C-alpha positions as CSV (number, residue, x, y, z in Angstrom):
1,X,0.0,0.0,0.0
2,X,1.4,3.4,-1.0
3,X,1.8,6.0,1.8
4,X,0.1,9.0,0.3
5,X,1.0,11.1,3.4
6,X,4.7,10.9,2.9
7,X,6.3,14.3,2.1
8,X,7.4,14.8,-1.5
9,X,10.5,16.7,-2.5
10,X,9.7,20.3,-3.3
11,X,11.7,20.4,-6.5
12,X,11.1,21.9,-9.9
13,X,12.9,22.2,-13.2
14,X,15.1,25.0,-11.9
15,X,16.4,22.7,-9.2
16,X,17.2,20.1,-11.9
17,X,19.1,22.7,-13.9
18,X,21.1,23.8,-10.9
19,X,22.0,20.3,-10.0
20,X,23.0,19.4,-13.5
21,X,25.4,22.3,-13.9
22,X,26.7,21.7,-10.4
23,X,27.7,18.2,-11.5
24,X,29.2,19.6,-14.7
25,X,31.4,22.1,-12.9
26,X,34.4,19.9,-12.2
27,X,35.0,19.3,-15.9
28,X,33.3,22.3,-17.4
29,X,36.5,24.1,-18.5
30,X,37.7,21.0,-20.3
31,X,35.0,21.3,-23.0
32,X,36.1,23.5,-25.9
33,X,34.0,26.6,-26.1
34,X,33.7,27.1,-22.4
35,X,37.1,28.2,-21.3
36,X,38.6,31.1,-23.2
37,X,42.1,30.4,-24.4
38,X,44.8,33.1,-24.0
39,X,45.9,34.8,-27.2
40,X,43.8,35.0,-30.3
41,X,40.5,33.7,-28.7
42,X,40.7,36.0,-25.8
43,X,41.4,39.0,-28.1
44,X,38.4,38.0,-30.3
45,X,36.0,37.8,-27.4
46,X,37.3,41.1,-26.0
47,X,36.7,42.7,-29.5
48,X,33.1,41.4,-29.5
49,X,32.4,42.9,-26.1
50,X,34.0,46.3,-26.9
51,X,32.0,46.4,-30.2
52,X,28.7,46.2,-28.3
53,X,29.4,47.7,-24.9
54,X,31.9,50.4,-25.7
55,X,34.5,51.6,-23.2
56,X,34.1,50.1,-19.8
57,X,34.9,53.2,-17.8
58,X,34.3,51.4,-14.5
59,X,30.6,50.7,-15.2
60,X,28.8,48.2,-13.1
61,X,28.4,44.9,-15.0
62,X,26.4,41.8,-14.1
63,X,27.5,38.5,-15.6
64,X,24.5,36.2,-15.5
65,X,25.1,32.4,-15.4
66,X,28.8,33.3,-14.8
67,X,29.8,29.6,-14.6
68,X,33.5,29.2,-13.8
69,X,34.1,32.9,-14.3
70,X,35.6,33.2,-17.8
71,X,33.4,36.1,-19.0
72,X,33.6,37.8,-15.6
73,X,37.4,37.8,-15.7
74,X,37.4,39.0,-19.3
75,X,35.0,41.9,-18.5
76,X,37.0,42.8,-15.4
77,X,40.2,43.0,-17.5
78,X,38.3,45.3,-19.9
79,X,37.7,47.7,-17.0
80,X,34.2,46.9,-15.8
81,X,33.2,46.6,-12.1
82,X,31.9,43.0,-12.2
83,X,29.5,40.9,-10.3
84,X,29.0,37.3,-11.4
85,X,25.8,35.4,-10.6
86,X,25.3,31.7,-11.0
87,X,22.8,29.1,-9.7
88,X,25.4,26.4,-9.2
89,X,27.6,26.8,-6.1
90,X,30.3,24.4,-7.5
91,X,30.6,26.7,-10.5
92,X,31.0,29.7,-8.2
93,X,33.7,28.0,-6.2
94,X,35.8,27.6,-9.3
95,X,35.1,31.2,-10.4
96,X,36.1,32.6,-7.0
97,X,39.4,30.6,-7.1
98,X,40.2,32.0,-10.5
99,X,39.4,35.5,-9.4
100,X,41.6,35.1,-6.3
101,X,44.5,33.8,-8.4
102,X,44.2,36.7,-10.8
103,X,43.7,39.2,-7.9
104,X,40.6,40.3,-9.7
105,X,38.0,42.2,-7.5
106,X,35.0,40.3,-8.7
107,X,32.0,39.5,-6.5
108,X,30.3,36.2,-7.1
109,X,26.8,35.5,-5.8
110,X,24.5,32.5,-5.9
111,X,21.2,33.3,-7.5
112,X,18.7,32.3,-10.1
113,X,19.3,34.4,-13.3
114,X,15.5,34.6,-13.7
115,X,15.0,35.8,-10.1
116,X,18.2,37.5,-8.9
117,X,16.8,39.4,-5.9
118,X,19.2,42.3,-6.7
119,X,18.1,45.9,-6.4
120,X,16.3,47.9,-9.1
121,X,18.5,49.8,-11.6
122,X,21.7,48.5,-9.9
123,X,23.6,47.6,-13.1
124,X,24.8,49.6,-16.1
125,X,25.5,46.5,-18.2
126,X,24.3,42.9,-18.2
127,X,26.0,40.1,-20.1
128,X,25.2,36.5,-20.6
129,X,26.9,33.7,-22.6
130,X,25.0,30.5,-23.3
131,X,22.3,31.1,-20.8
132,X,19.2,32.0,-22.8
133,X,18.7,28.6,-24.4
134,X,18.3,27.1,-20.9
135,X,15.8,29.6,-19.5
136,X,12.5,28.2,-18.1
137,X,10.6,31.4,-18.5
138,X,12.6,33.9,-20.8
139,X,9.8,36.5,-20.7
140,X,10.1,36.7,-16.9
141,X,13.9,36.6,-17.1
142,X,14.0,39.5,-19.6
143,X,11.6,41.5,-17.4
144,X,13.9,40.9,-14.5
145,X,17.0,42.0,-16.4
146,X,15.2,45.1,-17.6
147,X,14.4,45.9,-13.9
148,X,18.1,45.5,-12.9
149,X,19.4,47.9,-15.6
150,X,19.7,51.6,-14.9
151,X,18.1,53.8,-17.6
152,X,20.4,53.8,-20.7
153,X,21.9,50.5,-19.6
154,X,23.0,47.8,-22.1
155,X,22.3,44.1,-22.3
156,X,24.5,41.7,-24.4
157,X,23.4,38.2,-25.0
158,X,25.8,35.7,-26.6
159,X,23.9,32.5,-27.4
160,X,22.9,30.1,-30.2
161,X,20.5,27.5,-31.4
162,X,22.2,24.3,-30.3
163,X,19.2,22.1,-31.1
164,X,17.9,22.5,-34.6
165,X,20.4,22.0,-37.4
166,X,20.5,22.2,-41.1
167,X,21.4,19.1,-43.1
168,X,25.1,20.0,-43.1
169,X,25.0,20.4,-39.4
170,X,23.2,17.0,-38.9
171,X,25.8,15.2,-41.1
172,X,28.7,16.8,-39.2
173,X,27.1,16.0,-35.8
174,X,26.7,12.4,-36.7
175,X,30.2,12.2,-38.2
176,X,32.0,13.5,-35.2
177,X,29.6,12.3,-32.5
178,X,28.9,15.9,-31.4
179,X,26.7,17.2,-28.7
180,X,27.3,15.5,-25.4
181,X,29.1,12.4,-26.5
182,X,31.9,13.0,-24.0
183,X,29.4,12.9,-21.1
184,X,28.3,9.7,-19.4
185,X,25.0,8.2,-20.5
186,X,23.4,9.4,-17.3
187,X,24.5,13.0,-17.8
188,X,23.3,12.9,-21.4
189,X,20.0,11.6,-20.3
190,X,19.6,14.4,-17.7
191,X,20.6,17.0,-20.3
192,X,18.0,15.7,-22.7
193,X,15.2,15.7,-20.1
194,X,16.0,19.3,-19.1
195,X,16.2,20.5,-22.7
196,X,12.8,18.9,-23.4
197,X,11.2,21.1,-20.7
198,X,12.8,24.6,-21.2
199,X,11.1,27.3,-23.3
200,X,13.5,27.0,-26.2
201,X,13.4,23.2,-26.4
202,X,13.3,23.5,-30.2
203,X,16.3,25.9,-30.3
204,X,16.8,29.5,-29.4
205,X,16.7,31.5,-32.6
206,X,17.9,35.0,-32.5
207,X,14.7,36.5,-33.9
208,X,12.6,34.8,-31.3
209,X,14.9,36.1,-28.5
210,X,14.8,39.6,-29.9
211,X,11.0,39.6,-30.1
212,X,10.8,38.7,-26.4
213,X,13.3,41.4,-25.5
214,X,11.1,44.0,-27.3
215,X,8.1,42.8,-25.3
216,X,10.0,43.2,-22.1
217,X,10.7,46.9,-22.9
218,X,14.1,46.8,-24.5
219,X,15.0,49.1,-27.4
220,X,17.7,49.5,-30.0
221,X,17.9,45.7,-30.4
222,X,20.6,44.5,-32.8
223,X,21.5,40.9,-33.8
224,X,25.2,40.3,-34.7
225,X,26.3,37.0,-36.2
226,X,29.9,38.1,-36.9
227,X,31.7,35.4,-35.0
228,X,34.4,34.7,-37.6
229,X,37.4,35.8,-35.5
230,X,36.2,33.7,-32.5
231,X,35.6,30.7,-34.6
232,X,39.0,30.9,-36.3
233,X,40.7,31.2,-32.9
234,X,38.7,28.2,-31.5
235,X,39.4,26.1,-34.5
236,X,43.0,25.7,-33.4
237,X,41.7,23.9,-30.3
238,X,38.7,22.1,-31.7
239,X,40.2,20.4,-34.7
240,X,38.8,20.9,-38.1
241,X,35.8,18.6,-37.8
242,X,34.4,20.3,-34.6
243,X,35.3,23.7,-36.1
244,X,33.2,23.0,-39.2
245,X,30.3,22.0,-37.0
246,X,30.6,25.2,-34.9
247,X,30.6,27.4,-38.1
248,X,27.4,25.6,-39.3
249,X,25.5,26.5,-36.1
250,X,23.3,29.5,-35.6
251,X,25.3,31.6,-33.2
252,X,24.7,35.2,-32.4
253,X,25.1,38.2,-30.1
254,X,22.1,40.4,-29.3
255,X,22.6,43.9,-28.0
256,X,19.7,45.8,-26.4
257,X,19.3,48.9,-24.4
258,X,16.9,50.0,-21.6
259,X,15.4,53.4,-22.6
């Protein structure tokens, strides 16, 4: 007989996402595309951020889903006053260690990017890399980010559609065993279950993201797909097969402003 009075765990999809990335933290920087290599790749990322954010001038910058701190460290080097936020404490531990070794004055906080609990108008710039495709409720998240920005503040989203592929991408993916082949079967299963439940389960296309940003009150929305310099730099680490797959993917940066 089933005990219907037994308490059930009060968990939701956000908890599953947090736990998944917590378990990925130890090996996260080993996956190409996560850690930013010194030299050409770092310079290419810095150029992308300067192109869309302009001179740092000590502005307050919030790095959402900061992971192991790669983007936070880059932005601090550019001259921003950086706060990193991530939902997974193991990611934050690694980010704090990196910041300590680099003597970088970055504050890292544990919080849900969709519900940060940070003060209104407390940021001049918000950046995210590879976060939007995992959002449970992007409309609520974008409203939250709009609330956090001071008037005239800028948002920069770096993301892509890592789900739907054209025929070339499908062939390349099968050829090299792309996606999450390096992960255990269990981790791949967890990833697939999470992906099936998020808003952009069919892939986060730039135009769909931009439309939601407009509804949240953002203006001056621009989509940038000029990732050639980054892809060329990464190709040296990926090998030519993975580099071809990456070039075939729909990757983009979206810049928006709070009026």
